[in-house]
C-alpha positions as CSV (number, residue, x, y, z in Angstrom):
1,M,210.3,80.7,128.4
2,S,212.3,80.1,125.4
3,S,212.4,76.8,123.5
4,L,216.0,76.2,124.7
5,G,214.8,76.5,128.3
6,V,212.0,74.0,127.8
7,R,214.3,71.5,126.0
8,L,216.8,71.9,128.9
9,I,214.1,71.3,131.5
10,K,212.9,68.2,129.5
11,W,216.4,66.7,129.2
12,S,217.2,67.4,132.9
13,L,214.0,65.7,134.0
14,L,214.8,62.7,131.7
15,V,218.3,62.5,133.2
16,M,216.9,62.6,136.7
17,A,214.4,59.9,136.0
18,I,217.1,57.6,134.5
19,I,219.3,58.2,137.6
20,F,216.3,57.5,139.9
21,I,215.3,54.3,138.1
22,G,219.0,53.1,137.9
23,S,219.5,53.7,141.6
24,F,216.3,52.0,142.4
25,F,217.3,48.8,140.5
26,L,220.8,48.9,142.1
27,V,219.2,49.0,145.6
28,L,216.8,46.3,144.6
29,L,219.8,44.1,143.4
30,A,221.7,44.8,146.6
31,V,218.8,43.8,148.7
32,M,218.2,40.6,146.8
33,L,221.9,39.8,147.0
34,I,222.0,40.4,150.8
35,S,218.8,38.4,151.3
36,T,220.1,35.5,149.3
37,V,223.4,35.4,151.2
38,W,221.6,35.7,154.5
39,S,219.2,32.8,153.6
40,L,222.1,30.6,152.6
41,L,224.0,31.4,155.8
42,R,221.0,30.3,157.8
43,G,220.6,27.1,155.7
44,R,217.3,28.0,154.0
45,K,216.3,28.3,150.3
46,P,216.6,31.9,149.1
47,Q,213.3,33.7,149.0
48,V,214.0,34.7,145.4
49,A,214.3,31.0,144.3
50,I,210.9,30.3,146.1
51,W,209.2,33.1,144.3
52,W,210.7,32.0,140.9
53,T,209.5,28.4,141.5
54,R,206.0,29.5,142.3
55,Y,205.8,31.8,139.2
56,R,207.1,28.9,137.0
57,D,204.5,26.5,138.4
58,M,201.8,29.1,137.9
59,A,202.9,29.6,134.4
60,R,202.9,25.9,133.7
61,Q,199.3,25.6,135.0
62,M,198.2,28.4,132.9
63,T,199.7,26.8,129.7
64,S,198.5,23.3,130.5
65,G,195.0,24.2,131.8
66,G,194.4,27.2,129.7
67,A,192.6,29.1,132.5
68,W,192.8,30.0,136.1
69,P,191.2,27.1,138.4
70,A,188.1,29.2,139.0
71,Q,187.5,29.6,135.3
72,R,187.9,25.9,134.4
73,A,185.0,23.7,133.6
74,P,183.1,22.3,136.6
75,G,184.1,18.7,135.7
76,R,187.8,19.4,135.9
77,A,187.4,21.2,139.3
78,A,185.5,18.4,140.7
79,K,188.1,15.9,139.5
80,Q,190.8,17.9,141.3
81,D,188.8,18.2,144.5
82,A,188.4,14.4,144.8
83,D,191.5,14.4,146.9
84,V,189.8,16.0,149.7
85,V,189.5,13.8,152.8
86,D,186.5,14.3,155.2
87,V,187.3,13.7,158.9
88,Q,185.1,13.0,161.9
89,A,184.8,16.0,164.2
90,R,185.0,15.5,167.9
91,E,184.5,17.7,170.9
92,V,187.4,18.3,173.3
93,R,186.3,18.4,176.9
94,D,188.3,19.5,180.0
95,A,191.4,20.2,178.1
96,P,194.2,20.9,180.6
97,R,195.2,24.6,180.9
98,R,198.5,25.3,179.1
99,L,199.1,28.8,180.4
100,P,199.0,30.0,183.9
101,A,196.1,32.1,184.9
102,Q,196.8,35.8,184.8
103,D,195.6,38.1,187.6
């Protein structure tokens, strides 16, 4: 193959990759827009906003704590676990059947 042929193949592959990536992002944008409109029509918070809020909260925890919860010092983890409330377990006997018996 000549060098012109190799250059032509490289440029055509580059153009095809750019077209593919561009079309992928356009489809992603369209799906996000449709999902947001659908959520708002049903009266719910858009999923994209929920994901962004979770990401922002996680980023705040990383900057304030300096590490993931599993990597923090034991004293800090124990302090956060102090909010756990123990409950008394009890056994449920003769609970009424909620579904009819299947034959």
